[in-house]
N, C-alpha and C positions, 0 to 999 in steps of 0.2 A: 586677671586681664582687664584692664578697664576700658569702658565703653567710649566710643568717638563722641565727642559733642554732638547732641542733638541738632541738627538742623532745624531752624523754624522756616514751616512752610510759608508761602506769600499769603495765603488768607489769614493765618494767624497773626503776620505782621499788620496786614490790612485790618483787621478786627482791633489789635492793639492801638493803633493809630487814631482809628474812627472814634474808639470810645475814649481816649485822651481828649479828642476835640471836642466830644460832646459834653465830657466832663468839665473841660475850660468853658464851653460857653454856659453851661449850666451853672458854672459858681459865678461867673459875670452876671448872669440874671439875676441869682439870689442878692449878689451885691447891691444890685441897682435896685432890687427891690427893697433891701435892707436901708438904703439911703431915703428912699421914697417914704418908707414908715417913719424913719427918723425925723425927716422933714414934715412930715405930717403932723407927729406928736409934738412937735415944737412950734407948730403953727407958721411954718414957712410955705410958700407958694413955690418952692424950687422943687424941679421934678428932671431927674437924669434923664429920662426919655425923651426929653427935648435935644438933648445930645446925641442921639442915636438917629443915624441917617436911615430911619425907615421911608420906605416908599409911601406917597398919599394916595396913588390911585388903587382900585382894587384889584385889576388883574396881576399887577407885581406883588400885592399882597398873598394873593392864592397862589402865584408861583413859588414865593417863598415858604408859604403855608405846605405845598405840595413838595418842596425839597426837603423840609424837616421832616414829612411823613416818611419821604423814600429813605433819607439817613436812618430813621428809627426801623424801620424795616430791615434795612442792610444790618443794622447792629443786631436785631432779633435773629436774622439767619446766622450771622456769624456766631453768636451765643449758642444757638442751638447745635450749629456744626461741631463748636469746641467741648460741648458736653461729655462728659462719660456717660455713655448710655447704658442703661439696665436691661438686661437680656431676661426672658422668662423663659426658664426651660421646664419640659414636663419631666418628672421623675417618678417612679412607682409610688403612688399613694399622694400625689399632689402635684404642685408645681412651685419650682425655685425661681428666684429672684436673684441675680448675681450682676456685679458690674463687670463689663467687657475688658476694661483695664487690667484687673485684678487677673482675671484668666489669662491676658495677652501676656502678661508679667509673666505669670508661672510657665507659660510654654516657651518664651524666650530663655527663662531660667533652664529650662530642660535642656537645651540644646546648648548651653554656654560652656558646659564643662568638656564638650569635644575640644580637642586642641587644634582640630582643622578648620573649627567654625569661627569667622571671623565677626559676623553680624548675623542676627536674625530676628526679623518683624513678622509680628503675628497680627492677624485680624481675625475677629470672633464677631459671629452674629447668630440670631436664633431665627430659625424659620419654622413655622408651624410646630412649635415648642421641641425642636430638636436644635442642638447645638451645633454648628458647623463652622470649622476652623480654615484659615489661609495661612500659611507660613511659607516666608520667603526667608532663606538661609543663602547668605554669601560667605563662600569658603575660600582658603588659601588656595594660590595658584597648583594645578595637578592635582589636587585632593580627588579622591573617589566619589562622585557625585551618586552614583547608583548605592554605595554603601551607607553615604550620609542621608540618604533620602529613606530607605529602609530602617536606618536606626533614628531618625528623627519621627518616622511613621510610629514605630513602638515606643519611644520615650513621651511622644504627645499622647497616645493612647492611654498609658501609664500616669501621665501626670493630670489629663484632665479626666478622663471617663472614669478608670479604674479608682485612683484615689479618692477623686470627688464624689464617686458615685452619679456621675451625669451620663444620659445616654446620648450619644454622639457619632458621626459617621467619621470614618478616616479623613484627617484633613487634608486638603489639597497641599501639597509640598512642593515648593520649587527650590531647587538646588541650582545655584551660579557660582561657578570659580573665578575669584576676582584675576583680573591680569595683574601682571608684575607691577606696571606703572601705578595702577590703580591701590596698591598695599598702604601707601601714606596716608590715604583716607580712613582706612581702618584700623592700623596698627596705632599703638600709645608714642 
């Protein structure tokens, strides 16, 4: 069964647009700097900065600098939100560092084999060296939610804790049956 197309959250779209704008402005800045260097090397008095409408008074320049700092902070926050975090998990004899995306993908694959499961979304985090997982499952209409929740708990335990040798608590599993009119969102 093919997965439905991933919806891009607004924060990711915002970060992509913001990064594109910053790259465009940086490219323009470096082009103007190159023109300035070429003009200086050829002995010309030409400066492209004279054609840039920068304000002459200090408060307006401070406002532009503050806006640039705010954009930089927003880019940094967006970049930190989009990275794949590393989880540090205590195991007998030491500590293991794993990528959360790899574990989440393994958990989703463990439930993908069930014909009643339409979509599985897993979130994993490490708290005090112990792995904790939250799994949201969207099932076909009229599926047995209790059976799916029990099977999911067993499969998650096998996929995550037993196979990988990690210590983890039972995952929090939420099962929701999709309504008939929602099926188009999940079926190919």
